[in-house]
N, C-alpha and C positions, 0 to 999 in steps of 0.2 A: 504495499499499499505505500509506503513511504516514510520517513522519519524526519527528525531534526538534529542540527549539531551544532552544539555551542561550546567555548572553548571551555575546559574543567576551571574546577575553583583553586586548584594549584599551581594550575597555568598563570590564574592571572594574577595570584598575590603575586608569583615570581614574576611575574612582568611588571606588577606595582612595585616590587623590590626595586627591580632591576632601572625601571624607567627613572626611577626618583630617587636618587641617590641619598636623599637625607630620610625615606623611610625606611623602617628596621625590616626585615623578616618577620613574617607574623603566622600563625599556626592558627589553623581554622575551629573555631567554637564558637556556640551560639551566648552570646553576650546578655548579660543581666537587664541594660537596657538597651532601647534603640538609639538614644541620643548618648554617643561616647563622650568622656569627659577628658581623656587623654587620647594621643595617636593609638597606640595599640589597641583602646578601645574601639577608637573612630573607624579604623581598617576593620576590624571585625564584625564591627555592626554594618559596615556599608556591604562587603562580603557575605555574610550570613544573611542578612536580610533583604540584600540584592539577588544573590539568587534564590532565595526561598519566593522573592516576586518573578522572577524568571521563569522558576519551575511550575508555577501556579499559572502565571499568564498561559504558558505554555500549554499546560492540561487544559485550560479553560479553551483557548482558541480553536485546538483541537477537537476537543469536544464539540463545540459550536461547527465547526467546519466538516466535521464525518456527520452529523447529524445526530446521533445518538451514545450514550454512556458506555464507557467500556473501563475496563481494568487497568489499572495505572500500578507499574510495577517500577519500584525505586531499584537501582543496582547500582554497585561499586561500593566501594568505602565508606563514602561519606554517605551515603542515603539512610542510614539511620539516626545521623545527626540531621537532617535536614527534617527528618519525619518526627523530631523534637520540635520541630517549628511548625508552623501552620501548613506545611503539606499535606495532603491526604494520600496516601500511597494505601491500595489495597493490599497490598505486603511488600516484601522486602527479598530480594533473591541476590545474594552476592555472586551465584554461581550461573547467573542467567548466559552469558556470553557461551561458557562452557556446555549447556545444555543444549543453546544455539550449535554450536560446531558438531555435537554429538550427532544432532537433528540430520543438518547437513553431510556428515560423513556418514550415516547410515541412507539415506536418499540416493547418494552419490556410488554405495556400493553396491545396492539394489540395482541402478540403471547404467551399471557399466558394462 
């Protein structure tokens, strides 16, 4: 059907650190407040809540465009972190890519 590609959280954090020499490297976490009161808190808030908004917005737009509800599966190492925010995943599957590769392998093996 299709999909969406977006730069990952860690790539964005690294680009921010590399592109603005005065900004420190920051590990992603859910900040206690949306409005940060120091540099690290501001970066964490911007990245965490920015990506939360990105994820929610993409889910809403795909649902509208597709015209019906669907399962939303969080994948990757940071999915549980974003599930703590406002993102509503139906489930989290850390191994979805491996499951997909297994299905593709079985399909190719049957059709070889």
